[in-house]
N, C-alpha and C positions, 0 to 999 in steps of 0.2 A: 726835560731836555732844555738846555740854555739856548738863548738866541744864537750864540756863536756855533754851538754844535748843530743846531737846526740848519743854519746856513751852510755849514760844512757838509752835512748829510745831503742837502739839496744838490750841491755841486757834485758830490760823489755819485749821486743818482743820475745827474745830467751827463757826467762823463761816461757812465755805463750805457746810458741810452744812446749817446752819440756813437759809441764804439759798436754797439749792436747794429745800429743803422748803417754803419760802414762795413758791416759783415766782417768785423775783426774780433779777435780774442780779447776779452775784457782784461785779461792779465797782462796784456801788452801795452796798456796805456796807464801811465803813472800820474797821479795828481801831486803836483808840487805846490804846497801852501806857501805863498810868498808873504812872509811875516815882517817885512821891513816896517819900521816905525811903530810896530805893535809891541805891547808889553810881554815880558817873559811868561806871565801868568796865562795869557791866551795860548801861547805855544804849548805850555804844559797841559792845559785843558784839552787841546786837540790830541796831543800825544796819548792822553789817557783813554781816548775813544778809538785809537788805532791809526791816526795819521803819523806817518814815520818820516816823511821827506819835507824839509822846510828850506825855503830859499831866502837868502839875505843879500841886500845890495850894499849896505854900509858896514864897513869892516869893524870899526870900533864897537858899534852897537851889536853886531853879530857876536863878537868875541865875548862880550858881557853875557849874552844869552847862552852861548856854548858853555861858559864856565858855570853859570847858574844851573844848567840842566845836565851837567856831566854825570849825574846819578841815573840818567835815562839812556842806557846804552843802545836802545833801538832807534834813536833819532839819527837820521842821515842829513848832514848839513850841506847845502848847495850854495856856492858863491855865484851870484848872477849879476854882480855889478862890474863896473869898469875896473881895470887893474893897472895901477901904476907900479913902477919898480919897487918903491918902498913898501908896498903891501904884500909882496910875494912870499916873504918868509912866514908871516902870520897865516896867510891863506894855506900855504903848503903844510903847515903844522896842525891846522885845526879843521879843515874841511874834507869832506868825502868826495865832492864833485866840484868842478869849476866849469861853468858854461861859456865863458867869455874870453877865451884865448884868441887873439887876433895877430900876435907878433911872435916871431921865433924867440926873441930875447926873453919874453915873459915865460914861454914854455921852458926854456933852459933854466931860468931861475927857480921856477916851481919844482923842476926835477932835482936840481942841485940842493934845494932847501927842504925837500921832503925827508922827514926823519926815517932812518933805517928800519925802525920797529913798526912802522905803519904799512898797511897794504898800499898798493899802487893808487895814485890819485886819478880818479876818473875825470877825463877832460873832454870838452867839446870845443870845436872851433866856431867862433861867431862869424857869420858871413853877412856882409852888407848887401843883401840880395837885391835890394831896390836902388842901390847906388845913391843913397841919400847923404848929403854933406853933413847932416846933423847926427848921423848914426855911426856908431863904432862898428868894427868888423872888417875882415879882410875882403878883398874883391874876389869874385869867383875865379878869376884867372891867376890869382896868387895862391889858391887853395892847395894845389898839388905840392908845391915847394914847401909849404908849411906842414903838410901831412908828412912828407918825407923827413923833415927836421924832427918832428915829434916822435916819429917811429924809432928814432935812435935812442930815446930816453927810457931807461929801465924802470924808472919810478913813476912814469905816466902811463895810463891806459887810455888810449884814444878811442872814444866811443861813438862820435858822430858830430852833428852840426846843430847850431842854435841860430835862430834869427829873431829879429824884431821887425816885422813887416811895416811898410808904409801904411798910412791911415786912409789911403784913397782907393782901397778895394782892389789892389793889384793881384796878380796871380802868383804872389810870392810863395805860397805854400806849395803850389804845383811845381814851380821852378826849383825850389829847395829839395823836394822829394826826388825830382829827376836828377839833380846834382848828387844827392845822397846815393841813389842807385848806380849812377855812373862810377862813383868812387868805389862802391862795393865790388863792382865788376873789375875795375882796374887794379885794385889792391886786395887780392884774395888773402894775402898775409895778415890783413886786418881782421882777425878772427872774432873780435868783439865789436865790430862796427855795426851797432844795433840801435842807435839813439838819435831821435830828432826832437829837439826841444823847441816847440813852436806852438803858439796858441795861448791866449790869456782869457780873462773873464768874458770879453765880448766876442771872441772869435774862435773859441776852442772847438766848436762843432765842425767848422770847415777845416780847421787844422787837423782834427782827428780823421776826418774823411780823406785827408791827403797824407796820411801816414805818420802824424805826430805820435811820439811815444811818451813824451812828457809835456803836460800842459801846466803853465805857470799861472796860478790863480791867486790873486790877493784880495781885491775889492769885494768880489762876490762872497768870499768867506769872512774876511775880517771887517768889512765895511770900508768907508772912505779913508784914505790915507791921512794920518795926523799931520 
């Protein structure tokens, strides 16, 4: 087993352990391997041992990897970076998931630019749960209007919320899960409202304990960022 696969297996085991400790079904927590800045060969090596979901922040780098690995149909690509208007066409055409919608105009552009032959684009709304000036994401009080906007779009499948919590040990995971449950009750027509993207290498245990369904892990798998 290579060092990369060994680290990946350790993270897989840690996710399962945290899920079991939270008395949750291990099938309900997905490991997203964040492969930004890492070479395509590392992605291919992990795909060969069963990792299917990969997260990318930088569009041009991601597009090169997607093209190089298009012979691997089981890979699901998640866009987890910030989205400017000039990026929406390439994102809509090449990704399976988008975690970082924070504005209605971006949702509309992703919908309008999603090719007819592709399945719906799975999308998450990024919430600035700790109200940090340096972080992207809509404010919690803006969430309902954005949800109602996205629900109009036939080519988007709204799945849930994504956060990047503050580093000061706040109760961001608790607050986000509460918000997620409130929306689930308020919008029963959201039949696939099932995803909380929260938790990374250093805090995935507490995120899983508070309902995370996708943990975004880069450093613990791939090593320090280049």
